[in-house]
Backbone bond lengths (Angstrom), bond angles and torsions (degrees), N, CA, C in turn:
res aa  C-N    CA-C-N  psi(-1)  N-CA   C-N-CA  omega(-1)  CA-C   N-CA-C  phi
1 V - - - 1.470 - - 1.607 104.14 -
2 V 1.333 111.98 126.82 1.461 119.48 177.44 1.516 106.34 -96.03
3 L 1.376 116.18 121.60 1.524 120.26 176.87 1.485 107.91 -79.57
4 P 1.316 117.72 148.20 1.500 121.02 174.76 1.565 113.57 -64.98
5 D 1.143 117.83 157.56 1.507 117.49 178.58 1.556 107.85 -84.50
6 G 1.317 111.41 109.07 1.501 117.41 -170.80 1.523 109.30 -62.06
7 N 1.265 117.74 -42.46 1.524 125.24 179.93 1.562 108.64 -52.64
8 A 1.364 111.91 -56.90 1.453 119.03 -177.05 1.526 112.31 -53.77
9 Y 1.420 114.27 -38.70 1.408 121.77 179.93 1.558 115.13 -68.15
10 A 1.339 111.81 -42.08 1.434 119.53 -178.93 1.507 112.91 -73.23
11 D 1.364 115.05 -29.57 1.473 120.61 -171.27 1.567 109.37 -105.77
12 C 1.387 118.55 21.08 1.418 121.45 -167.26 1.555 107.26 -71.88
13 D 1.267 118.50 -24.58 1.580 122.04 -178.62 1.516 110.23 -113.77
14 G 1.331 116.55 11.38 1.498 118.09 -179.26 1.447 115.49 -58.02
15 A 1.315 118.65 -31.16 1.545 123.45 -173.79 1.411 105.32 -103.28
16 L 1.330 122.66 13.00 1.448 122.03 178.53 1.599 113.30 -103.89
17 S 1.272 117.48 147.75 1.460 119.30 173.34 1.487 116.25 -76.60
18 S 1.243 127.04 167.14 1.504 123.01 178.55 1.449 109.23 -64.67
19 V 1.292 120.23 -31.34 1.516 125.28 -178.62 1.576 109.48 -67.37
20 A 1.320 112.97 -40.94 1.508 119.18 -178.56 1.515 112.24 -73.23
21 I 1.382 113.95 -33.18 1.514 117.90 176.28 1.624 108.40 -66.40
22 L 1.317 108.53 -45.63 1.530 114.69 -174.81 1.626 104.52 -62.76
23 D 1.266 119.01 -38.66 1.453 125.12 -177.14 1.517 108.74 -62.23
24 S 1.403 115.84 -41.56 1.438 119.84 179.38 1.527 112.00 -66.01
25 C 1.362 115.58 -39.29 1.467 124.54 178.00 1.530 108.14 -62.49
26 L 1.247 117.04 -31.65 1.449 122.22 -172.92 1.575 109.82 -73.34
27 E 1.287 111.94 -31.65 1.525 117.30 177.28 1.558 109.30 -68.71
28 D 1.356 116.80 -24.99 1.475 118.21 -177.21 1.539 110.48 -93.72
29 S 1.349 115.35 -10.05 1.480 118.41 179.10 1.573 109.18 -81.85
30 T 1.418 114.43 168.52 1.450 123.74 -178.55 1.466 105.00 -147.69
31 P 1.306 118.76 173.02 1.380 123.58 174.26 1.549 114.28 -58.13
32 T 1.335 116.41 -26.97 1.428 125.64 176.78 1.501 114.97 -95.61
33 V 1.371 116.30 -7.23 1.529 113.98 -174.75 1.626 101.92 -121.83
34 P 1.211 118.49 97.73 1.423 119.26 177.75 1.553 114.85 -70.10
35 I 1.326 119.04 165.06 1.414 123.32 169.16 1.469 115.24 -103.07
36 Y 1.279 117.46 123.99 1.521 124.17 -173.01 1.423 113.97 -113.74
37 F 1.411 117.69 111.03 1.504 125.51 178.56 1.517 109.94 -89.55
38 I 1.376 109.60 119.58 1.487 116.84 168.30 1.493 107.98 -91.85
39 L 1.379 114.45 110.85 1.448 119.58 -166.79 1.626 109.41 -73.01
40 S 1.342 113.89 139.07 1.367 122.94 166.65 1.450 117.68 -119.06
41 P 1.378 123.85 161.62 1.492 122.33 -176.30 1.449 111.29 -57.76
42 G 1.321 118.31 130.03 1.490 121.93 169.86 1.527 112.77 87.03
43 A 1.306 116.57 -3.31 1.496 120.65 -178.62 1.507 109.73 -73.24
44 N 1.338 119.55 130.51 1.437 126.39 178.74 1.503 111.49 -96.42
45 V 1.310 121.66 59.11 1.505 121.23 -169.15 1.508 107.02 -66.44
46 M 1.233 120.38 -40.70 1.496 118.85 -175.65 1.522 115.46 -69.13
47 G 1.376 110.43 -32.90 1.548 115.47 176.40 1.590 108.59 -65.97
48 D 1.332 117.28 -39.21 1.408 116.93 179.91 1.512 111.14 -70.22
49 L 1.349 118.62 -40.35 1.428 120.12 178.99 1.493 116.13 -69.72
50 D 1.397 113.91 -31.07 1.466 115.16 176.14 1.529 108.32 -66.92
51 N 1.374 119.48 -39.26 1.449 122.66 -179.16 1.559 108.23 -63.53
52 L 1.263 119.37 -38.38 1.502 124.61 179.34 1.385 110.48 -68.85
53 A 1.392 122.50 -43.35 1.466 122.47 -178.10 1.515 108.30 -66.00
54 S 1.392 119.99 -41.79 1.411 122.85 173.76 1.572 114.45 -56.69
55 K 1.244 115.35 -38.13 1.517 123.93 175.74 1.417 111.79 -54.49
56 Y 1.402 114.56 -49.31 1.398 122.48 -175.38 1.486 118.13 -90.74
57 G 1.397 115.27 4.16 1.366 119.47 172.81 1.594 118.43 88.47
58 F 1.277 111.21 18.57 1.522 118.73 -179.96 1.619 108.13 -91.07
59 V 1.294 114.33 127.56 1.398 119.71 -178.65 1.491 115.35 -101.87
60 P 1.346 115.82 127.90 1.539 117.77 -175.21 1.550 109.14 -59.59
61 G 1.301 117.35 138.46 1.358 125.15 -179.02 1.536 118.37 76.88
62 E 1.335 114.86 -8.63 1.470 118.97 176.52 1.523 112.41 -115.98
63 S 1.360 113.76 -52.05 1.524 115.98 -178.15 1.560 106.58 -127.50
64 Y 1.290 117.94 7.94 1.431 122.36 -172.83 1.508 107.34 -144.76
65 H 1.407 113.41 102.17 1.458 119.78 -169.40 1.516 115.93 -109.98
66 N 1.227 118.68 130.66 1.539 121.96 -177.48 1.500 110.16 -118.96
67 V 1.266 118.53 122.01 1.370 122.42 -175.90 1.572 106.71 -127.22
68 S 1.342 119.08 124.37 1.457 125.29 171.55 1.473 107.20 -90.78
69 M 1.410 114.41 115.43 1.442 118.95 -177.64 1.506 114.42 -72.52
70 G 1.310 114.14 145.81 1.421 125.30 -176.98 1.524 109.23 176.40
71 Q 1.325 113.36 -168.45 1.556 112.79 -179.30 1.466 111.57 -64.50
72 G 1.363 114.97 131.51 1.456 123.45 179.79 1.426 115.03 81.36
73 Q 1.290 117.95 -6.87 1.490 115.73 -176.61 1.568 112.76 -87.63
74 D 1.298 114.71 -9.17 1.491 115.87 175.94 1.462 114.37 -61.44
75 I 1.296 114.47 -31.12 1.476 119.78 -177.33 1.629 108.96 -71.44
76 V 1.302 112.90 -40.90 1.511 121.48 -178.76 1.589 102.27 -67.12
77 A 1.210 117.77 -44.44 1.525 123.49 -175.54 1.461 109.81 -54.97
78 M 1.469 115.20 -49.99 1.380 118.71 -171.74 1.594 110.35 -73.20
79 R 1.296 112.69 -31.67 1.532 116.32 177.93 1.488 110.06 -61.66
80 N 1.422 113.88 -44.26 1.425 117.20 -179.92 1.539 114.06 -68.97
81 L 1.301 112.89 -30.85 1.539 115.43 -177.63 1.609 107.57 -72.56
82 E 1.290 112.66 -39.43 1.471 116.14 177.56 1.582 111.59 -58.61
83 M 1.258 114.13 -47.60 1.494 121.11 178.50 1.561 112.29 -64.96
84 A 1.307 116.50 -44.55 1.428 121.35 -178.67 1.464 112.21 -68.34
85 H 1.358 116.68 -35.48 1.506 121.10 175.04 1.399 115.03 -57.26
86 R 1.330 117.75 -36.60 1.477 123.49 -175.09 1.502 112.05 -93.91
87 Q 1.357 116.57 -29.81 1.446 118.05 -176.74 1.488 115.64 -102.65
88 G 1.304 115.58 -4.22 1.522 117.82 -179.43 1.460 116.38 75.48
89 H 1.340 116.81 41.48 1.443 125.29 175.94 1.596 112.94 -88.40
90 W 1.246 117.73 172.86 1.563 121.20 166.45 1.545 110.21 -107.95
91 V 1.245 113.96 136.33 1.503 119.14 178.16 1.472 108.94 -117.74
92 V 1.279 120.31 136.12 1.467 124.42 172.56 1.520 108.69 -118.87
93 L 1.303 115.97 125.89 1.512 121.72 176.46 1.496 105.87 -113.63
94 N 1.340 117.50 107.77 1.381 128.22 -176.63 1.600 107.90 -83.39
95 N 1.465 116.16 142.10 1.466 118.05 168.56 1.509 113.97 56.13
96 V 1.284 114.68 47.72 1.499 115.38 178.13 1.506 115.73 -71.94
97 H 1.314 118.78 -11.60 1.384 117.57 174.53 1.439 116.88 -65.45
98 L 1.409 116.08 -13.43 1.388 121.81 -177.02 1.659 107.74 -82.60
99 M 1.322 113.62 -4.77 1.526 112.78 178.29 1.556 108.36 -139.20
100 P 1.363 118.51 60.86 1.478 123.19 -175.43 1.495 117.42 -50.60
101 R 1.476 110.65 -41.16 1.409 115.62 -174.81 1.549 113.42 -70.89
102 W 1.292 113.39 -32.40 1.510 118.41 176.46 1.444 113.09 -67.81
103 L 1.296 118.73 -22.02 1.450 124.89 178.29 1.461 113.83 -59.02
104 I 1.373 112.68 -33.90 1.436 117.49 179.32 1.620 109.68 -64.72
105 E 1.414 112.54 -39.45 1.593 114.18 174.12 1.465 111.46 -61.44
106 L 1.318 111.55 -38.34 1.476 118.31 -177.06 1.488 110.79 -60.22
107 E 1.374 114.45 -43.81 1.447 116.86 -178.89 1.552 109.88 -67.64
108 K 1.283 119.90 -40.41 1.457 120.79 175.11 1.485 110.82 -60.78
109 K 1.357 121.96 -41.11 1.464 123.70 -179.90 1.588 108.34 -59.27
110 L 1.431 113.14 -45.29 1.505 113.92 -179.75 1.477 111.82 -63.00
111 D 1.316 119.27 -32.78 1.468 117.84 174.13 1.523 112.48 -62.99
112 E 1.355 114.94 -38.99 1.437 115.44 178.06 1.498 111.35 -64.95
113 F 1.328 114.36 -44.01 1.489 117.04 179.87 1.632 112.07 -56.70
114 A 1.364 112.01 -38.18 1.485 119.74 178.71 1.519 107.54 -57.81
115 L 1.323 115.15 -48.24 1.462 118.80 -173.09 1.490 113.40 -71.42
116 E 1.357 112.75 -32.37 1.471 116.17 -178.73 1.535 112.05 -81.66
117 G 1.278 115.55 -30.33 1.463 121.47 -179.14 1.525 111.64 95.86
118 S 1.320 118.61 112.73 1.505 121.25 -174.81 1.473 108.63 -94.14
119 N 1.388 115.53 161.69 1.475 122.60 170.19 1.623 109.34 -55.87
120 K 1.199 115.55 136.90 1.548 116.75 -178.25 1.512 115.30 -60.49
121 K 1.352 115.93 -23.36 1.453 115.14 177.22 1.541 116.06 -88.19
122 F 1.323 114.88 -2.40 1.507 117.13 -179.31 1.539 110.34 -66.73
123 R 1.256 114.37 135.38 1.505 120.36 176.12 1.514 107.95 -143.60
124 L 1.364 112.77 142.26 1.486 123.89 178.75 1.471 106.07 -112.33
125 F 1.360 119.72 135.27 1.415 129.47 169.53 1.537 115.50 -120.24
126 L 1.189 122.58 126.95 1.449 127.69 -178.80 1.498 115.26 -119.82
127 S 1.345 122.26 141.61 1.329 123.01 -178.95 1.510 111.09 -139.13
128 S 1.319 116.92 143.64 1.521 117.19 -174.60 1.553 104.77 -161.74
129 D 1.345 115.90 161.10 1.405 118.84 159.49 1.540 110.54 -75.42
130 A 1.422 114.31 164.95 1.470 116.51 178.52 1.508 107.53 -66.88
131 A 1.259 118.00 120.83 1.453 124.28 -177.58 1.559 115.54 -146.19
132 N 1.335 113.10 144.59 1.444 113.66 -177.00 1.525 112.96 -82.87
133 S 1.256 115.77 -4.50 1.532 119.83 -176.76 1.519 114.77 -84.24
134 I 1.419 114.48 -6.00 1.439 113.41 -176.92 1.585 109.47 -79.21
135 P 1.402 116.70 130.65 1.400 117.99 -175.73 1.543 114.05 -58.33
136 I 1.320 116.22 130.44 1.515 118.88 -175.63 1.498 107.89 -62.68
137 G 1.270 128.25 -30.66 1.463 124.84 177.94 1.498 117.85 -64.88
138 L 1.401 109.97 -30.26 1.450 115.38 175.60 1.524 112.15 -77.16
139 L 1.334 115.90 -36.40 1.495 119.16 175.92 1.521 109.44 -65.65
140 N 1.366 118.34 -35.44 1.438 115.48 -172.20 1.509 110.66 -73.24
141 R 1.319 117.08 -24.24 1.570 117.29 177.86 1.514 113.73 -85.08
142 C 1.251 117.63 -6.62 1.490 121.65 -174.41 1.580 112.24 -96.11
143 I 1.338 113.24 157.02 1.508 118.93 164.55 1.507 103.91 -92.37
144 K 1.335 112.17 121.17 1.513 112.79 -174.14 1.632 109.59 -102.46
145 I 1.325 113.22 137.58 1.495 119.59 -178.18 1.479 109.08 -130.65
146 T 1.295 111.96 136.62 1.568 113.79 166.66 1.513 107.41 -137.70
147 N 1.317 116.93 157.30 1.447 123.13 -174.19 1.541 112.89 -110.57
148 E 1.250 122.15 98.63 1.410 127.56 -176.53 1.561 109.28 -123.41
149 P 1.243 122.42 148.15 1.477 123.44 178.15 1.601 107.26 -67.25
150 P 1.293 112.00 146.08 1.470 120.78 176.12 1.540 111.13 -72.79
151 A 1.301 114.85 160.90 1.486 118.16 177.90 1.466 112.20 -85.46
152 G 1.388 119.12 132.62 1.535 118.98 174.41 1.510 108.20 110.77
153 L 1.306 118.23 142.79 1.517 120.60 177.37 1.472 110.53 -65.82
154 K 1.370 118.22 -42.05 1.417 123.12 -174.79 1.659 107.28 -58.81
155 A 1.423 111.93 -50.07 1.331 114.98 -178.46 1.547 117.35 -64.45
156 N 1.402 114.39 -33.35 1.376 113.44 172.38 1.527 117.72 -70.08
157 I 1.345 116.29 -32.94 1.420 116.46 173.07 1.565 114.10 -66.07
158 K 1.345 115.97 -34.39 1.579 114.20 172.91 1.388 113.31 -67.49
159 R 1.400 119.19 -40.69 1.479 121.14 -179.78 1.573 109.14 -62.00
160 A 1.401 111.83 -44.19 1.496 115.58 -178.83 1.504 113.33 -63.75
161 F 1.344 115.65 -37.29 1.519 119.94 -179.89 1.501 108.08 -72.92
162 A 1.327 122.51 -32.38 1.477 125.25 -176.99 1.553 106.18 -71.46
163 S 1.205 122.51 -17.68 1.508 123.14 178.29 1.446 113.45 -75.11
164 L 1.433 117.20 -17.38 1.400 115.88 178.55 1.493 113.26 -86.07
165 N 1.376 115.74 153.22 1.441 120.47 -178.02 1.472 108.58 -75.12
166 K 1.334 118.43 126.48 1.485 123.33 176.67 1.443 113.39 -61.37
167 E 1.304 126.07 -46.46 1.432 124.08 -174.20 1.488 109.61 -68.81
168 T 1.402 117.34 -40.14 1.491 120.01 179.18 1.483 110.94 -69.39
169 F 1.333 120.62 -33.35 1.497 121.72 -179.45 1.510 111.07 -65.54
170 D 1.385 113.23 -47.24 1.466 118.43 -177.58 1.496 114.67 -62.90
171 D 1.409 116.97 -19.24 1.428 121.93 175.56 1.541 114.95 -79.89
172 F 1.252 111.47 -18.20 1.522 117.14 -177.75 1.497 116.45 -68.89
173 D 1.314 124.46 156.45 1.346 121.65 177.35 1.559 109.75 -85.62
174 S 1.339 115.43 177.12 1.533 117.14 -169.08 1.511 107.05 -69.09
175 K 1.236 123.39 -33.45 1.451 118.35 176.66 1.528 115.11 -61.88
176 M 1.203 115.06 -43.76 1.495 123.03 176.53 1.461 113.12 -57.23
177 K 1.401 111.20 -47.10 1.508 116.77 -179.62 1.529 110.94 -63.81
178 S 1.213 119.57 -39.97 1.541 122.16 178.88 1.448 112.22 -64.23
179 I 1.382 115.84 -41.32 1.481 120.08 -173.02 1.585 103.17 -74.96
180 L 1.342 120.41 -38.08 1.507 115.51 174.47 1.492 114.19 -65.14
181 F 1.349 119.28 -34.74 1.462 114.36 177.36 1.494 108.28 -65.09
182 G 1.411 122.02 -40.86 1.431 124.29 -178.62 1.564 107.16 -60.32
183 L 1.328 114.25 -40.53 1.427 115.52 -178.82 1.544 115.15 -64.92
184 C 1.256 112.23 -38.93 1.511 121.34 176.18 1.525 108.84 -61.46
185 H 1.370 117.62 -45.89 1.472 123.41 176.30 1.465 110.74 -60.00
186 F 1.365 121.15 -45.86 1.435 123.91 177.21 1.569 111.72 -59.25
187 H 1.331 113.40 -39.72 1.477 118.60 -174.58 1.594 108.17 -69.12
188 A 1.327 113.88 -35.23 1.515 121.56 -179.83 1.599 108.70 -69.15
189 V 1.235 112.87 -39.31 1.538 118.32 -178.58 1.534 109.03 -69.59
190 M 1.362 117.41 -37.65 1.457 117.08 177.87 1.506 114.25 -67.59
191 L 1.378 113.89 -36.04 1.379 122.05 178.31 1.567 113.35 -64.49
192 E 1.366 109.50 -47.18 1.476 119.03 -175.93 1.549 109.79 -67.25
193 R 1.265 119.38 -33.54 1.456 117.13 177.30 1.473 113.32 -65.85
194 K 1.272 119.35 -21.36 1.547 119.22 175.22 1.557 110.38 -63.77
195 Q 1.354 116.80 -25.71 1.447 113.65 -174.87 1.475 111.90 -72.51
196 Y 1.354 122.09 -4.66 1.528 129.81 -179.50 1.389 112.31 -100.09
197 G 1.329 118.62 12.81 1.434 124.34 175.07 1.587 111.82 52.64
198 P 1.291 119.55 -129.26 1.379 122.80 -177.31 1.552 117.08 -70.18
199 M 1.314 112.60 -12.85 1.468 117.21 170.57 1.553 110.79 -75.92
200 G 1.322 116.22 -29.51 1.485 116.97 -175.65 1.491 107.01 -87.90
201 F 1.253 119.10 -49.52 1.527 122.17 177.69 1.530 108.60 -139.66
202 N 1.353 115.65 148.72 1.450 120.60 172.42 1.451 114.46 -63.80
203 M 1.262 115.87 -23.38 1.519 118.53 178.77 1.525 108.97 -141.56
204 M 1.382 115.55 160.47 1.565 116.76 179.94 1.535 107.65 -84.94
205 Y 1.230 116.44 129.96 1.533 118.17 -178.74 1.640 104.31 -118.41
206 P 1.307 113.21 145.44 1.460 118.96 176.58 1.470 118.89 -84.08
207 F 1.288 116.74 51.51 1.437 119.37 177.66 1.513 109.23 -63.78
208 S 1.359 117.18 136.50 1.481 121.33 -176.27 1.425 109.64 -145.42
209 I 1.407 115.55 175.83 1.500 119.12 -177.31 1.558 108.48 -67.77
210 G 1.303 116.93 -20.54 1.526 116.61 175.68 1.541 111.46 -60.80
211 D 1.442 116.01 -38.32 1.447 115.10 172.67 1.477 117.31 -55.27
212 L 1.483 113.92 -40.45 1.408 118.89 -177.19 1.490 111.54 -71.37
213 R 1.392 118.15 -37.66 1.367 117.34 176.02 1.443 121.00 -66.08
214 D 1.361 114.04 -38.57 1.474 119.30 171.82 1.523 112.83 -64.07
215 S 1.307 114.00 -35.47 1.474 113.97 -177.44 1.455 110.72 -72.21
216 A 1.389 116.69 -32.72 1.491 122.96 174.46 1.607 115.10 -58.20
217 V 1.416 105.57 -43.12 1.479 112.21 177.38 1.521 116.35 -62.39
218 V 1.410 109.39 -44.00 1.464 113.53 -179.83 1.619 108.30 -67.50
219 L 1.270 119.76 -36.31 1.408 123.48 178.89 1.477 110.32 -62.96
220 S 1.298 120.29 -44.47 1.435 121.50 178.00 1.550 111.80 -65.52
221 N 1.326 115.20 -35.44 1.514 115.43 178.80 1.604 111.07 -69.29
222 Y 1.334 113.37 -33.49 1.492 114.33 -174.43 1.601 106.04 -78.12
223 M 1.370 117.92 -33.54 1.350 120.13 -179.09 1.583 110.38 -66.62
224 E 1.306 114.20 -40.31 1.506 118.20 173.65 1.436 113.32 -61.22
225 N 1.320 122.24 -39.97 1.453 125.27 -179.09 1.500 112.41 -74.87
226 S 1.414 115.43 -22.92 1.514 113.64 178.76 1.515 112.76 -77.34
227 G 1.445 115.44 -15.04 1.443 118.91 177.51 1.496 112.49 65.01
228 G 1.285 116.29 29.91 1.503 115.16 176.73 1.500 117.08 82.02
229 G 1.358 111.82 8.05 1.519 115.91 -177.38 1.518 111.62 -90.01
230 K 1.254 118.62 -140.87 1.506 124.77 177.45 1.531 112.25 -66.25
231 I 1.247 116.23 132.72 1.404 121.38 -178.36 1.564 109.13 -75.08
232 P 1.366 119.36 128.39 1.357 121.13 -176.65 1.498 116.47 -85.56
233 W 1.335 113.87 69.39 1.466 126.52 -171.30 1.557 109.91 -54.88
234 A 1.370 113.89 -44.33 1.571 114.14 -173.54 1.562 104.46 -65.20
235 D 1.285 122.71 -40.89 1.510 123.53 -179.65 1.449 110.98 -66.99
236 L 1.223 119.71 -40.20 1.475 122.79 179.92 1.638 111.80 -66.55
237 K 1.382 112.92 -41.83 1.443 114.59 -178.89 1.497 110.89 -68.80
238 Y 1.391 117.18 -35.00 1.405 122.80 -178.85 1.634 108.66 -66.46
239 I 1.357 114.63 -42.11 1.468 120.10 179.20 1.545 108.81 -62.68
240 F 1.302 118.10 -50.75 1.480 124.76 -172.86 1.505 106.51 -70.70
241 G 1.454 120.70 -47.10 1.413 121.37 -169.85 1.534 113.91 -88.60
242 E 1.296 117.39 -12.92 1.505 116.70 -177.05 1.536 112.59 -116.82
243 I 1.456 116.26 -22.00 1.462 120.58 -173.62 1.463 111.83 -116.15
244 M 1.337 116.93 -59.53 1.504 123.30 -176.00 1.462 110.97 -63.22
245 Y 1.366 114.49 -72.48 1.509 118.04 177.20 1.524 112.37 -86.61
246 G 1.362 115.57 -33.22 1.504 120.08 177.83 1.501 113.44 -63.23
247 G 1.411 112.88 -24.62 1.536 112.80 176.04 1.429 116.55 -61.07
248 H 1.313 118.13 -23.95 1.494 121.85 179.80 1.507 110.77 -81.84
249 I 1.356 116.09 -25.77 1.473 121.71 -167.56 1.492 112.02 -84.27
250 V 1.317 117.36 133.96 1.507 118.09 -178.71 1.529 110.41 -130.31
251 N 1.369 115.77 1.04 1.502 120.45 174.41 1.624 107.91 -101.33
252 D 1.284 114.99 129.09 1.479 120.45 -175.79 1.584 109.70 -61.48
253 F 1.228 119.37 -37.90 1.506 121.20 178.02 1.412 112.71 -68.49
254 D 1.316 122.10 -39.04 1.449 124.87 173.30 1.547 112.19 -63.00
255 R 1.310 117.68 -39.49 1.488 125.61 178.51 1.417 105.64 -64.02
256 K 1.355 122.53 -48.34 1.404 125.51 179.41 1.605 111.90 -60.62
257 M 1.310 117.20 -38.01 1.403 121.13 176.88 1.589 114.55 -65.17
258 C 1.310 112.72 -43.03 1.388 125.79 178.51 1.601 108.66 -60.19
259 N 1.257 112.64 -47.92 1.580 117.64 178.32 1.516 113.11 -68.07
260 T 1.331 115.03 -32.92 1.492 117.44 176.63 1.538 113.78 -67.34
261 Y 1.383 116.10 -36.35 1.422 119.37 172.14 1.602 110.05 -61.76
262 L 1.237 112.74 -46.95 1.454 118.66 -178.68 1.476 111.35 -61.39
263 D 1.277 119.58 -37.16 1.511 122.68 175.94 1.497 111.55 -63.89
264 F 1.358 114.80 -28.31 1.493 119.66 179.87 1.523 109.89 -81.20
265 F 1.283 116.35 -39.75 1.572 118.13 -174.77 1.549 109.05 -88.76
266 M 1.181 121.13 -46.53 1.428 125.00 -173.45 1.587 114.83 -82.08
267 K 1.378 118.31 77.91 1.352 124.12 -173.92 1.566 110.09 -156.93
268 D 1.262 119.08 162.81 1.476 121.35 -173.32 1.503 112.27 -57.98
269 E 1.249 118.16 -31.59 1.452 123.18 177.70 1.506 117.72 -57.89
270 L 1.385 112.94 -23.88 1.422 119.86 175.52 1.480 112.49 -59.71
271 L 1.294 118.98 -26.51 1.474 123.36 -173.34 1.497 108.08 -84.61
272 D 1.368 117.81 -2.58 1.534 119.56 -171.63 1.450 103.98 -130.12
273 E 1.313 119.50 51.45 1.490 126.42 169.49 1.556 107.66 45.89
274 T 1.320 117.43 67.73 1.467 120.80 -178.59 1.579 112.11 -91.01
275 E 1.204 113.96 170.26 1.566 117.46 177.05 1.524 108.99 -68.95
276 M 1.393 116.53 135.07 1.426 115.81 -174.89 1.522 110.34 -108.32
277 Y 1.235 122.51 -2.88 1.572 124.46 170.19 1.485 103.65 -81.19
278 P 1.290 116.55 110.68 1.549 120.11 -177.46 1.538 111.35 -69.47
279 Y 1.323 111.68 137.53 1.491 122.51 173.05 1.441 113.58 48.18
280 N 1.386 113.04 50.41 1.514 119.27 -172.79 1.443 108.00 -106.54
281 D 1.382 125.65 42.33 1.448 125.23 -178.54 1.520 114.01 -70.22
282 D 1.234 119.01 -28.71 1.421 121.62 -179.49 1.503 117.31 -82.31
283 E 1.293 117.21 -16.80 1.559 122.91 179.14 1.558 110.10 -118.43
284 K 1.385 115.83 76.87 1.459 122.65 -176.79 1.545 111.85 -60.20
285 A 1.319 112.83 -24.98 1.493 115.60 -169.43 1.611 106.32 -78.40
286 L 1.248 117.64 -18.38 1.486 126.05 176.60 1.562 110.08 -90.97
287 S 1.271 112.69 112.88 1.483 117.50 -177.03 1.539 108.75 -151.79
288 F 1.395 109.44 139.32 1.505 115.41 175.80 1.580 103.64 -150.88
289 M 1.398 114.24 104.44 1.387 120.71 -177.74 1.632 113.38 -80.45
290 C 1.199 116.65 144.87 1.499 118.08 172.46 1.407 115.37 -59.20
291 P 1.253 128.88 121.45 1.535 127.66 -177.12 1.541 109.60 -60.94
292 A 1.240 114.65 151.64 1.444 119.53 171.53 1.520 111.55 -66.01
293 P 1.387 116.92 145.67 1.473 119.72 178.18 1.537 115.28 -50.21
294 T 1.249 122.80 128.36 1.428 122.29 179.39 1.483 113.90 -152.87
295 Q 1.301 122.45 -161.43 1.445 123.75 176.04 1.524 111.38 -75.05
296 Y 1.313 113.03 157.14 1.485 116.87 174.98 1.458 122.64 -49.24
297 D 1.358 114.03 -49.55 1.383 122.57 175.70 1.592 115.59 -59.67
298 K 1.201 117.45 -33.29 1.473 122.77 -177.41 1.526 108.16 -74.68
299 Y 1.267 127.40 -23.55 1.352 124.69 176.24 1.451 115.60 -60.96
């Protein structure tokens, strides 16, 4: 008996962005098999879903309906479901954990749709916090997705880099590519420190891929305004360390640690294939050099 490669199974989506993972789940879904998002701090589920809807030609308000569940919204949700079931639209029901009793009615309605036969393009997406009140029958029929950082520094760097747009990245100059790689490495270090509990941070902070994406946008704007001149390291470190990532941090020692990492990564040496293991003077055997700027696929 040949056992499957556990690492390959666990890391199968390690190099994929959240949109690419969602796209692959969409291939497995059907009109009778919804996709269920279990929300985690910092996850940008709706942003990814909006991008996917745009890719497949679904128009918000016309063929793509988004309902935030709450008092009185069950009527709106049912109306959209009836229309989408017949016309082949997408329906997103957010925060369904707020109406657990109504979910029993939703389950019955999905059974009716299955007997009647839905339009092949019809898809239902549900999102909620992790909750015990969700009917087990509804969960069993869904494809369940959650967004959590992978284990290990290398896996976190791969996931961070996968969140960048390939075409946009290839259009950047060499300076921008090197700084983005350094930013991905910094992001991975911040996430990996969370695995060590109070030894990593004094408090748990919801760092997410959204922080990296926003930082990359700000970085791109700053580099455009600099006109290819001197890189504004001090400004970038302040934005990353005090606003983007630092906006989550409330402990002074954690903030100091974050800024110390940025002092190491965000400097001119980053453009010249510098050492990426921070403050590693005592362990010469451990080394990881920043790769030379190249195309997205070669990273």
